[in-house]
C-alpha positions in Angstrom: 9.8 32.9 -4.8 10.1 30.0 -7.2 13.1 27.8 -7.3 15.3 27.8 -10.4 15.0 24.8 -12.7 18.6 23.7 -12.0 18.0 23.9 -8.2 14.6 22.1 -8.6 16.4 19.0 -9.9 19.0 19.1 -7.1 16.2 19.8 -4.6 14.4 16.6 -5.5 17.6 14.6 -4.6 18.1 16.6 -1.4 14.5 16.0 -0.5 15.1 12.2 -0.6 18.1 12.5 1.6 16.3 14.7 4.1 13.2 12.5 4.2 15.3 9.4 4.9 17.2 11.2 7.6 13.9 12.5 9.1 12.5 8.9 9.2 15.7 7.5 10.6 15.6 10.1 13.4 12.0 9.3 14.3 12.7 5.6 14.4 15.8 6.2 16.6 13.8 8.4 19.0 11.0 5.8 19.1 13.5 3.1 19.9 15.0 5.2 22.7 11.5 5.8 24.2 10.5 2.2 23.9 13.6 1.0 25.6 13.6 3.6 28.4 13.1 1.1 31.3 12.7 3.8 34.0 9.3 4.7 32.6 6.2 2.6 32.7 4.8 1.1 29.5 1.9 3.6 29.7 4.3 6.6 29.9 6.4 5.3 27.0 3.3 4.7 25.0 2.2 8.3 25.6 5.6 9.6 24.6 5.5 7.5 21.4 2.1 8.7 20.5 3.1 12.3 21.0 6.3 11.8 19.0 4.5 10.3 16.0 1.8 12.9 16.1 4.1 15.9 16.3 6.6 14.6 13.8 3.9 13.6 11.4 2.7 17.2 11.3 6.3 18.3 10.6 6.7 15.7 7.9 3.5 16.7 6.1 4.6 20.4 6.1 8.2 19.8 5.0 7.8 16.9 2.6 4.2 17.1 1.3 2.8 20.6 1.6 6.0 22.6 0.8 8.1 20.4 -1.5 5.8 19.1 -4.2 6.1 22.1 -6.5 8.7 24.5 -7.7 6.7 27.4 -6.3 6.9 26.1 -2.7 10.1 24.1 -2.8 12.2 26.8 -1.1 9.8 26.9 1.8 10.2 23.1 2.2 14.0 23.5 1.9 13.9 26.1 4.8 12.0 23.6 6.9 14.4 20.8 6.1 17.3 23.0 7.1 15.5 24.2 10.3 15.1 20.5 11.3 18.8 20.0 10.6 18.2 17.3 8.0 20.7 18.5 5.4 24.4 19.3 5.8 26.1 22.4 4.5 28.1 20.2 2.1 24.8 18.7 0.7 23.3 22.1 0.3 26.4 23.5 -1.4 25.1 22.1 -4.8 22.4 24.8 -4.8 22.7 28.2 -6.5 23.7 31.3 -4.7 20.1 32.5 -4.8 18.8 29.4 -3.1 21.5 29.5 -0.5 20.8 33.2 0.2 17.2 32.3 0.7 17.9 29.8 3.4 20.9 31.6 4.9 19.0 33.0 7.9 17.4 29.7 8.9 18.4 28.6 12.4 19.0 24.9 12.8 16.9 23.4 15.6 17.5 19.6 15.6 15.0 17.5 17.3 15.5 16.6 20.9 13.4 14.3 23.0 11.6 15.8 25.9 11.4 13.1 28.5 8.3 13.1 30.7 8.4 12.9 34.4 6.1 10.1 35.3 3.5 10.8 37.8 2.5 7.7 39.8 -0.8 8.0 41.5 -0.9 6.8 45.1 -4.1 4.9 45.7 
């Protein structure tokens, strides 16, 4: 399903908001990991690596693969909503058709999964 021309113009603005929010979230999570003093530097590094790796895949899907053309924009919008990057108020500028298309998307905001550090006993 292709997005309406009027929604496409609004989508491009929503995409900017969502991308900024996505990046802010990654940076906040990276800071939380880096400053987690209870974990070793190695454990924090591993968590940071995993965070960037996983989020980069999500970023590519939502902001590159599925939001560069009108024909795939609604899929990108669904991913942005799923990752809780746009508020209902921000989405309210879209047409009823677009809102209906994303109405069944469950929001799953990102949450850090802290590792339990395993310390080897030599």
